[in-house]
mmCIF file of the N, C-alpha and C atoms, coordinates in Angstrom:
data_MODEL
# 
_entry.id   MODEL 
# 
loop_
_atom_site.group_PDB 
_atom_site.id 
_atom_site.type_symbol 
_atom_site.label_atom_id 
_atom_site.label_alt_id 
_atom_site.label_comp_id 
_atom_site.label_asym_id 
_atom_site.label_entity_id 
_atom_site.label_seq_id 
_atom_site.pdbx_PDB_ins_code 
_atom_site.Cartn_x 
_atom_site.Cartn_y 
_atom_site.Cartn_z 
_atom_site.occupancy 
_atom_site.B_iso_or_equiv 
_atom_site.pdbx_formal_charge 
_atom_site.auth_seq_id 
_atom_site.auth_comp_id 
_atom_site.auth_asym_id 
_atom_site.auth_atom_id 
_atom_site.pdbx_PDB_model_num 
ATOM 1   N N  . MET A 1 1  ? 0.829   -1.196 0.000   1.00 0.00 ? 1  MET A N  1 
ATOM 2   C CA . MET A 1 1  ? 0.000   0.000  0.000   1.00 0.00 ? 1  MET A CA 1 
ATOM 3   C C  . MET A 1 1  ? 0.869   1.253  0.000   1.00 0.00 ? 1  MET A C  1 
ATOM 4   N N  . THR A 1 2  ? 1.947   1.205  0.728   1.00 0.00 ? 2  THR A N  1 
ATOM 5   C CA . THR A 1 2  ? 2.859   2.346  0.790   1.00 0.00 ? 2  THR A CA 1 
ATOM 6   C C  . THR A 1 2  ? 3.451   2.625  -0.586  1.00 0.00 ? 2  THR A C  1 
ATOM 7   N N  . GLU A 1 3  ? 3.810   1.574  -1.300  1.00 0.00 ? 3  GLU A N  1 
ATOM 8   C CA . GLU A 1 3  ? 4.381   1.731  -2.634  1.00 0.00 ? 3  GLU A CA 1 
ATOM 9   C C  . GLU A 1 3  ? 3.375   2.390  -3.578  1.00 0.00 ? 3  GLU A C  1 
ATOM 10  N N  . PHE A 1 4  ? 2.136   1.960  -3.501  1.00 0.00 ? 4  PHE A N  1 
ATOM 11  C CA . PHE A 1 4  ? 1.079   2.543  -4.321  1.00 0.00 ? 4  PHE A CA 1 
ATOM 12  C C  . PHE A 1 4  ? 0.908   4.026  -3.991  1.00 0.00 ? 4  PHE A C  1 
ATOM 13  N N  . LYS A 1 5  ? 0.884   4.345  -2.713  1.00 0.00 ? 5  LYS A N  1 
ATOM 14  C CA . LYS A 1 5  ? 0.742   5.736  -2.272  1.00 0.00 ? 5  LYS A CA 1 
ATOM 15  C C  . LYS A 1 5  ? 1.886   6.596  -2.800  1.00 0.00 ? 5  LYS A C  1 
ATOM 16  N N  . GLU A 1 6  ? 3.103   6.072  -2.754  1.00 0.00 ? 6  GLU A N  1 
ATOM 17  C CA . GLU A 1 6  ? 4.268   6.813  -3.246  1.00 0.00 ? 6  GLU A CA 1 
ATOM 18  C C  . GLU A 1 6  ? 4.174   7.055  -4.747  1.00 0.00 ? 6  GLU A C  1 
ATOM 19  N N  . LYS A 1 7  ? 3.680   6.067  -5.491  1.00 0.00 ? 7  LYS A N  1 
ATOM 20  C CA . LYS A 1 7  ? 3.527   6.235  -6.943  1.00 0.00 ? 7  LYS A CA 1 
ATOM 21  C C  . LYS A 1 7  ? 2.482   7.307  -7.256  1.00 0.00 ? 7  LYS A C  1 
ATOM 22  N N  . ILE A 1 8  ? 1.386   7.304  -6.520  1.00 0.00 ? 8  ILE A N  1 
ATOM 23  C CA . ILE A 1 8  ? 0.338   8.314  -6.728  1.00 0.00 ? 8  ILE A CA 1 
ATOM 24  C C  . ILE A 1 8  ? 0.872   9.705  -6.404  1.00 0.00 ? 8  ILE A C  1 
ATOM 25  N N  . GLU A 1 9  ? 1.586   9.818  -5.288  1.00 0.00 ? 9  GLU A N  1 
ATOM 26  C CA . GLU A 1 9  ? 2.164   11.110 -4.917  1.00 0.00 ? 9  GLU A CA 1 
ATOM 27  C C  . GLU A 1 9  ? 3.157   11.587 -5.974  1.00 0.00 ? 9  GLU A C  1 
ATOM 28  N N  . GLY A 1 10 ? 3.926   10.641 -6.529  1.00 0.00 ? 10 GLY A N  1 
ATOM 29  C CA . GLY A 1 10 ? 4.863   10.986 -7.599  1.00 0.00 ? 10 GLY A CA 1 
ATOM 30  C C  . GLY A 1 10 ? 4.142   11.523 -8.824  1.00 0.00 ? 10 GLY A C  1 
ATOM 31  N N  . LEU A 1 11 ? 3.043   10.902 -9.196  1.00 0.00 ? 11 LEU A N  1 
ATOM 32  C CA . LEU A 1 11 ? 2.243   11.395 -10.324 1.00 0.00 ? 11 LEU A CA 1 
ATOM 33  C C  . LEU A 1 11 ? 1.685   12.783 -10.035 1.00 0.00 ? 11 LEU A C  1 
ATOM 34  N N  . ASN A 1 12 ? 1.174   12.960 -8.844  1.00 0.00 ? 12 ASN A N  1 
ATOM 35  C CA . ASN A 1 12 ? 0.583   14.245 -8.478  1.00 0.00 ? 12 ASN A CA 1 
ATOM 36  C C  . ASN A 1 12 ? 1.605   15.374 -8.500  1.00 0.00 ? 12 ASN A C  1 
ATOM 37  N N  . ASN A 1 13 ? 2.869   15.058 -8.361  1.00 0.00 ? 13 ASN A N  1 
ATOM 38  C CA . ASN A 1 13 ? 3.926   16.073 -8.372  1.00 0.00 ? 13 ASN A CA 1 
ATOM 39  C C  . ASN A 1 13 ? 4.581   16.215 -9.747  1.00 0.00 ? 13 ASN A C  1 
ATOM 40  N N  . ASN A 1 14 ? 4.180   15.389 -10.701 1.00 0.00 ? 14 ASN A N  1 
ATOM 41  C CA . ASN A 1 14 ? 4.756   15.395 -12.036 1.00 0.00 ? 14 ASN A CA 1 
ATOM 42  C C  . ASN A 1 14 ? 4.120   16.509 -12.872 1.00 0.00 ? 14 ASN A C  1 
ATOM 43  N N  . LYS A 1 15 ? 4.950   17.428 -13.385 1.00 0.00 ? 15 LYS A N  1 
ATOM 44  C CA . LYS A 1 15 ? 4.439   18.587 -14.141 1.00 0.00 ? 15 LYS A CA 1 
ATOM 45  C C  . LYS A 1 15 ? 3.699   18.179 -15.413 1.00 0.00 ? 15 LYS A C  1 
ATOM 46  N N  . ARG A 1 16 ? 4.241   17.209 -16.142 1.00 0.00 ? 16 ARG A N  1 
ATOM 47  C CA . ARG A 1 16 ? 3.585   16.779 -17.389 1.00 0.00 ? 16 ARG A CA 1 
ATOM 48  C C  . ARG A 1 16 ? 2.232   16.153 -17.110 1.00 0.00 ? 16 ARG A C  1 
ATOM 49  N N  . TYR A 1 17 ? 2.126   15.390 -16.031 1.00 0.00 ? 17 TYR A N  1 
ATOM 50  C CA . TYR A 1 17 ? 0.857   14.779 -15.648 1.00 0.00 ? 17 TYR A CA 1 
ATOM 51  C C  . TYR A 1 17 ? -0.154  15.853 -15.262 1.00 0.00 ? 17 TYR A C  1 
ATOM 52  N N  . LYS A 1 18 ? 0.302   16.866 -14.538 1.00 0.00 ? 18 LYS A N  1 
ATOM 53  C CA . LYS A 1 18 ? -0.581  17.969 -14.153 1.00 0.00 ? 18 LYS A CA 1 
ATOM 54  C C  . LYS A 1 18 ? -1.086  18.715 -15.386 1.00 0.00 ? 18 LYS A C  1 
ATOM 55  N N  . GLN A 1 19 ? -0.200  18.928 -16.378 1.00 0.00 ? 19 GLN A N  1 
ATOM 56  C CA . GLN A 1 19 ? -0.617  19.602 -17.612 1.00 0.00 ? 19 GLN A CA 1 
ATOM 57  C C  . GLN A 1 19 ? -1.658  18.768 -18.346 1.00 0.00 ? 19 GLN A C  1 
ATOM 58  N N  . PHE A 1 20 ? -1.444  17.469 -18.407 1.00 0.00 ? 20 PHE A N  1 
ATOM 59  C CA . PHE A 1 20 ? -2.393  16.572 -19.061 1.00 0.00 ? 20 PHE A CA 1 
ATOM 60  C C  . PHE A 1 20 ? -3.753  16.665 -18.384 1.00 0.00 ? 20 PHE A C  1 
ATOM 61  N N  . LEU A 1 21 ? -3.770  16.584 -17.064 1.00 0.00 ? 21 LEU A N  1 
ATOM 62  C CA . LEU A 1 21 ? -5.036  16.677 -16.331 1.00 0.00 ? 21 LEU A CA 1 
ATOM 63  C C  . LEU A 1 21 ? -5.700  18.022 -16.558 1.00 0.00 ? 21 LEU A C  1 
ATOM 64  N N  . SER A 1 22 ? -4.911  19.062 -16.617 1.00 0.00 ? 22 SER A N  1 
ATOM 65  C CA . SER A 1 22 ? -5.447  20.400 -16.834 1.00 0.00 ? 22 SER A CA 1 
ATOM 66  C C  . SER A 1 22 ? -6.124  20.495 -18.203 1.00 0.00 ? 22 SER A C  1 
ATOM 67  N N  . VAL A 1 23 ? -5.493  19.946 -19.227 1.00 0.00 ? 23 VAL A N  1 
ATOM 68  C CA . VAL A 1 23 ? -6.065  19.969 -20.579 1.00 0.00 ? 23 VAL A CA 1 
ATOM 69  C C  . VAL A 1 23 ? -7.355  19.161 -20.608 1.00 0.00 ? 23 VAL A C  1 
ATOM 70  N N  . GLU A 1 24 ? -7.343  17.983 -20.003 1.00 0.00 ? 24 GLU A N  1 
ATOM 71  C CA . GLU A 1 24 ? -8.540  17.150 -19.973 1.00 0.00 ? 24 GLU A CA 1 
ATOM 72  C C  . GLU A 1 24 ? -9.685  17.867 -19.248 1.00 0.00 ? 24 GLU A C  1 
ATOM 73  N N  . GLU A 1 25 ? -9.381  18.519 -18.147 1.00 0.00 ? 25 GLU A N  1 
ATOM 74  C CA . GLU A 1 25 ? -10.401 19.249 -17.393 1.00 0.00 ? 25 GLU A CA 1 
ATOM 75  C C  . GLU A 1 25 ? -10.944 20.418 -18.217 1.00 0.00 ? 25 GLU A C  1 
ATOM 76  N N  . ASP A 1 26 ? -10.058 21.122 -18.909 1.00 0.00 ? 26 ASP A N  1 
ATOM 77  C CA . ASP A 1 26 ? -10.496 22.223 -19.768 1.00 0.00 ? 26 ASP A CA 1 
ATOM 78  C C  . ASP A 1 26 ? -11.433 21.722 -20.864 1.00 0.00 ? 26 ASP A C  1 
ATOM 79  N N  . MET A 1 27 ? -11.090 20.594 -21.477 1.00 0.00 ? 27 MET A N  1 
ATOM 80  C CA . MET A 1 27 ? -11.931 20.043 -22.532 1.00 0.00 ? 27 MET A CA 1 
ATOM 81  C C  . MET A 1 27 ? -13.298 19.640 -21.981 1.00 0.00 ? 27 MET A C  1 
ATOM 82  N N  . ARG A 1 28 ? -13.321 19.067 -20.796 1.00 0.00 ? 28 ARG A N  1 
ATOM 83  C CA . ARG A 1 28 ? -14.581 18.676 -20.173 1.00 0.00 ? 28 ARG A CA 1 
ATOM 84  C C  . ARG A 1 28 ? -15.442 19.915 -19.902 1.00 0.00 ? 28 ARG A C  1 
ATOM 85  N N  . LYS A 1 29 ? -14.818 20.989 -19.445 1.00 0.00 ? 29 LYS A N  1 
ATOM 86  C CA . LYS A 1 29 ? -15.554 22.229 -19.187 1.00 0.00 ? 29 LYS A CA 1 
ATOM 87  C C  . LYS A 1 29 ? -16.107 22.820 -20.483 1.00 0.00 ? 29 LYS A C  1 
ATOM 88  N N  . ILE A 1 30 ? -15.304 22.787 -21.546 1.00 0.00 ? 30 ILE A N  1 
ATOM 89  C CA . ILE A 1 30 ? -15.758 23.299 -22.842 1.00 0.00 ? 30 ILE A CA 1 
ATOM 90  C C  . ILE A 1 30 ? -16.958 22.489 -23.330 1.00 0.00 ? 30 ILE A C  1 
ATOM 91  N N  . ASN A 1 31 ? -16.864 21.172 -23.237 1.00 0.00 ? 31 ASN A N  1 
ATOM 92  C CA . ASN A 1 31 ? -17.981 20.301 -23.639 1.00 0.00 ? 31 ASN A CA 1 
ATOM 93  C C  . ASN A 1 31 ? -19.244 20.657 -22.872 1.00 0.00 ? 31 ASN A C  1 
ATOM 94  N N  . ASN A 1 32 ? -19.105 20.738 -21.579 1.00 0.00 ? 32 ASN A N  1 
ATOM 95  C CA . ASN A 1 32 ? -20.268 21.030 -20.736 1.00 0.00 ? 32 ASN A CA 1 
ATOM 96  C C  . ASN A 1 32 ? -20.858 22.395 -21.050 1.00 0.00 ? 32 ASN A C  1 
ATOM 97  N N  . THR A 1 33 ? -20.006 23.355 -21.345 1.00 0.00 ? 33 THR A N  1 
ATOM 98  C CA . THR A 1 33 ? -20.488 24.698 -21.686 1.00 0.00 ? 33 THR A CA 1 
ATOM 99  C C  . THR A 1 33 ? -21.293 24.669 -22.981 1.00 0.00 ? 33 THR A C  1 
ATOM 100 N N  . PHE A 1 34 ? -20.751 23.998 -24.023 1.00 0.00 ? 34 PHE A N  1 
ATOM 101 C CA . PHE A 1 34 ? -21.481 23.895 -25.291 1.00 0.00 ? 34 PHE A CA 1 
ATOM 102 C C  . PHE A 1 34 ? -22.830 23.223 -25.089 1.00 0.00 ? 34 PHE A C  1 
ATOM 103 N N  . LYS A 1 35 ? -22.831 22.144 -24.352 1.00 0.00 ? 35 LYS A N  1 
ATOM 104 C CA . LYS A 1 35 ? -24.074 21.414 -24.122 1.00 0.00 ? 35 LYS A CA 1 
ATOM 105 C C  . LYS A 1 35 ? -25.088 22.265 -23.363 1.00 0.00 ? 35 LYS A C  1 
ATOM 106 N N  . GLU A 1 36 ? -24.644 22.968 -22.352 1.00 0.00 ? 36 GLU A N  1 
ATOM 107 C CA . GLU A 1 36 ? -25.546 23.782 -21.536 1.00 0.00 ? 36 GLU A CA 1 
ATOM 108 C C  . GLU A 1 36 ? -26.113 24.950 -22.337 1.00 0.00 ? 36 GLU A C  1 
ATOM 109 N N  . ILE A 1 37 ? -25.284 25.600 -23.112 1.00 0.00 ? 37 ILE A N  1 
ATOM 110 C CA . ILE A 1 37 ? -25.767 26.712 -23.944 1.00 0.00 ? 37 ILE A CA 1 
ATOM 111 C C  . ILE A 1 37 ? -26.822 26.204 -24.923 1.00 0.00 ? 37 ILE A C  1 
ATOM 112 N N  . GLY A 1 38 ? -26.544 25.086 -25.550 1.00 0.00 ? 38 GLY A N  1 
ATOM 113 C CA . GLY A 1 38 ? -27.510 24.506 -26.487 1.00 0.00 ? 38 GLY A CA 1 
ATOM 114 C C  . GLY A 1 38 ? -28.831 24.176 -25.820 1.00 0.00 ? 38 GLY A C  1 
ATOM 115 N N  . ARG A 1 39 ? -28.770 23.596 -24.637 1.00 0.00 ? 39 ARG A N  1 
ATOM 116 C CA . ARG A 1 39 ? -30.011 23.266 -23.912 1.00 0.00 ? 39 ARG A CA 1 
ATOM 117 C C  . ARG A 1 39 ? -30.781 24.524 -23.545 1.00 0.00 ? 39 ARG A C  1 
ATOM 118 N N  . ARG A 1 40 ? -30.077 25.512 -23.013 1.00 0.00 ? 40 ARG A N  1 
ATOM 119 C CA . ARG A 1 40 ? -30.735 26.749 -22.580 1.00 0.00 ? 40 ARG A CA 1 
ATOM 120 C C  . ARG A 1 40 ? -31.371 27.491 -23.752 1.00 0.00 ? 40 ARG A C  1 
ATOM 121 N N  . GLU A 1 41 ? -30.659 27.527 -24.853 1.00 0.00 ? 41 GLU A N  1 
ATOM 122 C CA . GLU A 1 41 ? -31.133 28.289 -26.003 1.00 0.00 ? 41 GLU A CA 1 
ATOM 123 C C  . GLU A 1 41 ? -32.058 27.485 -26.901 1.00 0.00 ? 41 GLU A C  1 
ATOM 124 N N  . GLY A 1 42 ? -32.161 26.198 -26.647 1.00 0.00 ? 42 GLY A N  1 
ATOM 125 C CA . GLY A 1 42 ? -32.985 25.345 -27.498 1.00 0.00 ? 42 GLY A CA 1 
ATOM 126 C C  . GLY A 1 42 ? -32.439 25.264 -28.906 1.00 0.00 ? 42 GLY A C  1 
ATOM 127 N N  . ILE A 1 43 ? -31.134 25.341 -29.022 1.00 0.00 ? 43 ILE A N  1 
ATOM 128 C CA . ILE A 1 43 ? -30.483 25.357 -30.336 1.00 0.00 ? 43 ILE A CA 1 
ATOM 129 C C  . ILE A 1 43 ? -30.260 23.927 -30.824 1.00 0.00 ? 43 ILE A C  1 
ATOM 130 N N  . GLU A 1 44 ? -30.698 23.685 -32.029 1.00 0.00 ? 44 GLU A N  1 
ATOM 131 C CA . GLU A 1 44 ? -30.418 22.403 -32.669 1.00 0.00 ? 44 GLU A CA 1 
ATOM 132 C C  . GLU A 1 44 ? -29.247 22.630 -33.617 1.00 0.00 ? 44 GLU A C  1 
ATOM 133 N N  . ILE A 1 45 ? -28.186 21.914 -33.397 1.00 0.00 ? 45 ILE A N  1 
ATOM 134 C CA . ILE A 1 45 ? -26.990 22.077 -34.215 1.00 0.00 ? 45 ILE A CA 1 
ATOM 135 C C  . ILE A 1 45 ? -27.099 21.167 -35.424 1.00 0.00 ? 45 ILE A C  1 
ATOM 136 N N  . GLY A 1 46 ? -26.879 21.739 -36.614 1.00 0.00 ? 46 GLY A N  1 
ATOM 137 C CA . GLY A 1 46 ? -26.959 20.984 -37.853 1.00 0.00 ? 46 GLY A CA 1 
ATOM 138 C C  . GLY A 1 46 ? -25.713 20.161 -38.109 1.00 0.00 ? 46 GLY A C  1 
ATOM 139 N N  . ALA A 1 47 ? -25.780 19.318 -39.121 1.00 0.00 ? 47 ALA A N  1 
ATOM 140 C CA . ALA A 1 47 ? -24.692 18.397 -39.448 1.00 0.00 ? 47 ALA A CA 1 
ATOM 141 C C  . ALA A 1 47 ? -23.394 19.129 -39.773 1.00 0.00 ? 47 ALA A C  1 
ATOM 142 N N  . LEU A 1 48 ? -23.477 20.209 -40.550 1.00 0.00 ? 48 LEU A N  1 
ATOM 143 C CA . LEU A 1 48 ? -22.262 20.942 -40.911 1.00 0.00 ? 48 LEU A CA 1 
ATOM 144 C C  . LEU A 1 48 ? -21.611 21.572 -39.692 1.00 0.00 ? 48 LEU A C  1 
ATOM 145 N N  . GLU A 1 49 ? -22.432 22.098 -38.805 1.00 0.00 ? 49 GLU A N  1 
ATOM 146 C CA . GLU A 1 49 ? -21.892 22.689 -37.580 1.00 0.00 ? 49 GLU A CA 1 
ATOM 147 C C  . GLU A 1 49 ? -21.233 21.620 -36.712 1.00 0.00 ? 49 GLU A C  1 
ATOM 148 N N  . LYS A 1 50 ? -21.856 20.443 -36.637 1.00 0.00 ? 50 LYS A N  1 
ATOM 149 C CA . LYS A 1 50 ? -21.288 19.351 -35.847 1.00 0.00 ? 50 LYS A CA 1 
ATOM 150 C C  . LYS A 1 50 ? -19.926 18.937 -36.402 1.00 0.00 ? 50 LYS A C  1 
ATOM 151 N N  . ILE A 1 51 ? -19.823 18.897 -37.717 1.00 0.00 ? 51 ILE A N  1 
ATOM 152 C CA . ILE A 1 51 ? -18.551 18.529 -38.352 1.00 0.00 ? 51 ILE A CA 1 
ATOM 153 C C  . ILE A 1 51 ? -17.493 19.577 -38.045 1.00 0.00 ? 51 ILE A C  1 
ATOM 154 N N  . GLN A 1 52 ? -17.844 20.841 -38.125 1.00 0.00 ? 52 GLN A N  1 
ATOM 155 C CA . GLN A 1 52 ? -16.877 21.899 -37.828 1.00 0.00 ? 52 GLN A CA 1 
ATOM 156 C C  . GLN A 1 52 ? -16.448 21.851 -36.366 1.00 0.00 ? 52 GLN A C  1 
ATOM 157 N N  . ILE A 1 53 ? -17.400 21.628 -35.484 1.00 0.00 ? 53 ILE A N  1 
ATOM 158 C CA . ILE A 1 53 ? -17.076 21.504 -34.061 1.00 0.00 ? 53 ILE A CA 1 
ATOM 159 C C  . ILE A 1 53 ? -16.147 20.317 -33.847 1.00 0.00 ? 53 ILE A C  1 
ATOM 160 N N  . ALA A 1 54 ? -16.437 19.195 -34.499 1.00 0.00 ? 54 ALA A N  1 
ATOM 161 C CA . ALA A 1 54 ? -15.600 18.004 -34.379 1.00 0.00 ? 54 ALA A CA 1 
ATOM 162 C C  . ALA A 1 54 ? -14.176 18.286 -34.859 1.00 0.00 ? 54 ALA A C  1 
ATOM 163 N N  . LYS A 1 55 ? -14.052 18.999 -35.973 1.00 0.00 ? 55 LYS A N  1 
ATOM 164 C CA . LYS A 1 55 ? -12.716 19.355 -36.486 1.00 0.00 ? 55 LYS A CA 1 
ATOM 165 C C  . LYS A 1 55 ? -11.972 20.222 -35.475 1.00 0.00 ? 55 LYS A C  1 
ATOM 166 N N  . ASN A 1 56 ? -12.666 21.186 -34.909 1.00 0.00 ? 56 ASN A N  1 
ATOM 167 C CA . ASN A 1 56 ? -12.033 22.058 -33.915 1.00 0.00 ? 56 ASN A CA 1 
ATOM 168 C C  . ASN A 1 56 ? -11.577 21.261 -32.698 1.00 0.00 ? 56 ASN A C  1 
ATOM 169 N N  . LEU A 1 57 ? -12.413 20.350 -32.244 1.00 0.00 ? 57 LEU A N  1 
ATOM 170 C CA . LEU A 1 57 ? -12.064 19.550 -31.074 1.00 0.00 ? 57 LEU A CA 1 
ATOM 171 C C  . LEU A 1 57 ? -10.913 18.589 -31.383 1.00 0.00 ? 57 LEU A C  1 
ATOM 172 N N  . LEU A 1 58 ? -10.868 18.059 -32.602 1.00 0.00 ? 58 LEU A N  1 
ATOM 173 C CA . LEU A 1 58 ? -9.729  17.228 -33.000 1.00 0.00 ? 58 LEU A CA 1 
ATOM 174 C C  . LEU A 1 58 ? -8.439  18.037 -32.955 1.00 0.00 ? 58 LEU A C  1 
ATOM 175 N N  . ASN A 1 59 ? -8.507  19.266 -33.449 1.00 0.00 ? 59 ASN A N  1 
ATOM 176 C CA . ASN A 1 59 ? -7.329  20.140 -33.410 1.00 0.00 ? 59 ASN A CA 1 
ATOM 177 C C  . ASN A 1 59 ? -6.893  20.450 -31.983 1.00 0.00 ? 59 ASN A C  1 
ATOM 178 N N  . MET A 1 60 ? -7.837  20.395 -31.052 1.00 0.00 ? 60 MET A N  1 
ATOM 179 C CA . MET A 1 60 ? -7.526  20.632 -29.648 1.00 0.00 ? 60 MET A CA 1 
ATOM 180 C C  . MET A 1 60 ? -7.094  19.342 -28.947 1.00 0.00 ? 60 MET A C  1 
ATOM 181 N N  . LYS A 1 61 ? -6.955  18.262 -29.737 1.00 0.00 ? 61 LYS A N  1 
ATOM 182 C CA . LYS A 1 61 ? -6.480  16.967 -29.240 1.00 0.00 ? 61 LYS A CA 1 
ATOM 183 C C  . LYS A 1 61 ? -7.476  16.249 -28.323 1.00 0.00 ? 61 LYS A C  1 
ATOM 184 N N  . MET A 1 62 ? -8.763  16.519 -28.490 1.00 0.00 ? 62 MET A N  1 
ATOM 185 C CA . MET A 1 62 ? -9.774  15.792 -27.724 1.00 0.00 ? 62 MET A CA 1 
ATOM 186 C C  . MET A 1 62 ? -9.891  14.390 -28.304 1.00 0.00 ? 62 MET A C  1 
ATOM 187 N N  . SER A 1 63 ? -10.202 13.423 -27.469 1.00 0.00 ? 63 SER A N  1 
ATOM 188 C CA . SER A 1 63 ? -10.331 12.048 -27.938 1.00 0.00 ? 63 SER A CA 1 
ATOM 189 C C  . SER A 1 63 ? -11.556 11.907 -28.851 1.00 0.00 ? 63 SER A C  1 
ATOM 190 N N  . ILE A 1 64 ? -11.458 10.992 -29.784 1.00 0.00 ? 64 ILE A N  1 
ATOM 191 C CA . ILE A 1 64 ? -12.551 10.756 -30.729 1.00 0.00 ? 64 ILE A CA 1 
ATOM 192 C C  . ILE A 1 64 ? -13.815 10.331 -29.994 1.00 0.00 ? 64 ILE A C  1 
ATOM 193 N N  . GLU A 1 65 ? -13.652 9.541  -28.949 1.00 0.00 ? 65 GLU A N  1 
ATOM 194 C CA . GLU A 1 65 ? -14.808 9.086  -28.183 1.00 0.00 ? 65 GLU A CA 1 
ATOM 195 C C  . GLU A 1 65 ? -15.542 10.279 -27.544 1.00 0.00 ? 65 GLU A C  1 
ATOM 196 N N  . ASN A 1 66 ? -14.790 11.211 -26.980 1.00 0.00 ? 66 ASN A N  1 
ATOM 197 C CA . ASN A 1 66 ? -15.418 12.386 -26.364 1.00 0.00 ? 66 ASN A CA 1 
ATOM 198 C C  . ASN A 1 66 ? -16.047 13.300 -27.411 1.00 0.00 ? 66 ASN A C  1 
ATOM 199 N N  . ILE A 1 67 ? -15.416 13.398 -28.569 1.00 0.00 ? 67 ILE A N  1 
ATOM 200 C CA . ILE A 1 67 ? -15.998 14.204 -29.653 1.00 0.00 ? 67 ILE A CA 1 
ATOM 201 C C  . ILE A 1 67 ? -17.320 13.591 -30.084 1.00 0.00 ? 67 ILE A C  1 
ATOM 202 N N  . SER A 1 68 ? -17.350 12.282 -30.181 1.00 0.00 ? 68 SER A N  1 
ATOM 203 C CA . SER A 1 68 ? -18.579 11.587 -30.552 1.00 0.00 ? 68 SER A CA 1 
ATOM 204 C C  . SER A 1 68 ? -19.685 11.867 -29.534 1.00 0.00 ? 68 SER A C  1 
ATOM 205 N N  . LYS A 1 69 ? -19.338 11.785 -28.256 1.00 0.00 ? 69 LYS A N  1 
ATOM 206 C CA . LYS A 1 69 ? -20.321 12.057 -27.206 1.00 0.00 ? 69 LYS A CA 1 
ATOM 207 C C  . LYS A 1 69 ? -20.811 13.499 -27.260 1.00 0.00 ? 69 LYS A C  1 
ATOM 208 N N  . THR A 1 70 ? -19.910 14.413 -27.566 1.00 0.00 ? 70 THR A N  1 
ATOM 209 C CA . THR A 1 70 ? -20.244 15.836 -27.578 1.00 0.00 ? 70 THR A CA 1 
ATOM 210 C C  . THR A 1 70 ? -21.102 16.217 -28.778 1.00 0.00 ? 70 THR A C  1 
ATOM 211 N N  . THR A 1 71 ? -20.727 15.719 -29.957 1.00 0.00 ? 71 THR A N  1 
ATOM 212 C CA . THR A 1 71 ? -21.388 16.148 -31.186 1.00 0.00 ? 71 THR A CA 1 
ATOM 213 C C  . THR A 1 71 ? -22.519 15.233 -31.633 1.00 0.00 ? 71 THR A C  1 
ATOM 214 N N  . GLY A 1 72 ? -22.481 13.988 -31.174 1.00 0.00 ? 72 GLY A N  1 
ATOM 215 C CA . GLY A 1 72 ? -23.467 13.018 -31.644 1.00 0.00 ? 72 GLY A CA 1 
ATOM 216 C C  . GLY A 1 72 ? -23.061 12.349 -32.944 1.00 0.00 ? 72 GLY A C  1 
ATOM 217 N N  . LEU A 1 73 ? -21.888 12.712 -33.476 1.00 0.00 ? 73 LEU A N  1 
ATOM 218 C CA . LEU A 1 73 ? -21.387 12.063 -34.682 1.00 0.00 ? 73 LEU A CA 1 
ATOM 219 C C  . LEU A 1 73 ? -20.852 10.687 -34.320 1.00 0.00 ? 73 LEU A C  1 
ATOM 220 N N  . ILE A 1 74 ? -20.937 9.762  -35.261 1.00 0.00 ? 74 ILE A N  1 
ATOM 221 C CA . ILE A 1 74 ? -20.396 8.430  -34.980 1.00 0.00 ? 74 ILE A CA 1 
ATOM 222 C C  . ILE A 1 74 ? -18.872 8.473  -35.162 1.00 0.00 ? 74 ILE A C  1 
ATOM 223 N N  . ILE A 1 75 ? -18.205 7.558  -34.491 1.00 0.00 ? 75 ILE A N  1 
ATOM 224 C CA . ILE A 1 75 ? -16.741 7.535  -34.490 1.00 0.00 ? 75 ILE A CA 1 
ATOM 225 C C  . ILE A 1 75 ? -16.177 7.429  -35.900 1.00 0.00 ? 75 ILE A C  1 
ATOM 226 N N  . ALA A 1 76 ? -16.784 6.611  -36.746 1.00 0.00 ? 76 ALA A N  1 
ATOM 227 C CA . ALA A 1 76 ? -16.299 6.448  -38.118 1.00 0.00 ? 76 ALA A CA 1 
ATOM 228 C C  . ALA A 1 76 ? -16.322 7.771  -38.885 1.00 0.00 ? 76 ALA A C  1 
ATOM 229 N N  . GLU A 1 77 ? -17.356 8.585  -38.659 1.00 0.00 ? 77 GLU A N  1 
ATOM 230 C CA . GLU A 1 77 ? -17.425 9.891  -39.319 1.00 0.00 ? 77 GLU A CA 1 
ATOM 231 C C  . GLU A 1 77 ? -16.290 10.801 -38.862 1.00 0.00 ? 77 GLU A C  1 
ATOM 232 N N  . ILE A 1 78 ? -16.017 10.764 -37.567 1.00 0.00 ? 78 ILE A N  1 
ATOM 233 C CA . ILE A 1 78 ? -14.968 11.626 -37.010 1.00 0.00 ? 78 ILE A CA 1 
ATOM 234 C C  . ILE A 1 78 ? -13.603 11.184 -37.509 1.00 0.00 ? 78 ILE A C  1 
ATOM 235 N N  . GLN A 1 79 ? -13.379 9.885  -37.610 1.00 0.00 ? 79 GLN A N  1 
ATOM 236 C CA . GLN A 1 79 ? -12.102 9.377  -38.083 1.00 0.00 ? 79 GLN A CA 1 
ATOM 237 C C  . GLN A 1 79 ? -11.824 9.813  -39.519 1.00 0.00 ? 79 GLN A C  1 
ATOM 238 N N  . LYS A 1 80 ? -12.854 10.037 -40.315 1.00 0.00 ? 80 LYS A N  1 
ATOM 239 C CA . LYS A 1 80 ? -12.673 10.479 -41.698 1.00 0.00 ? 80 LYS A CA 1 
ATOM 240 C C  . LYS A 1 80 ? -12.226 11.935 -41.780 1.00 0.00 ? 80 LYS A C  1 
ATOM 241 N N  . LEU A 1 81 ? -12.474 12.698 -40.708 1.00 0.00 ? 81 LEU A N  1 
ATOM 242 C CA . LEU A 1 81 ? -12.122 14.110 -40.716 1.00 0.00 ? 81 LEU A CA 1 
ATOM 243 C C  . LEU A 1 81 ? -10.613 14.275 -40.627 1.00 0.00 ? 81 LEU A C  1 
# 
């Protein structure tokens, strides 16, 4: 158990790991913001907009699975982008 605790503490002090977590958290916040705005405004996003959003999220290094969840596009469609 002590060894496991030391490994976790080492990760928590690792700058690259902290940056990774920060990026992932930022992406999650962006996703949630888009979803909430859409719900509040009753906005239906069209196919072209979803594709553009997916391209932007790919450029931001978001995972294909999360892009699929966010946009509603299937993974195969996103992989073609």
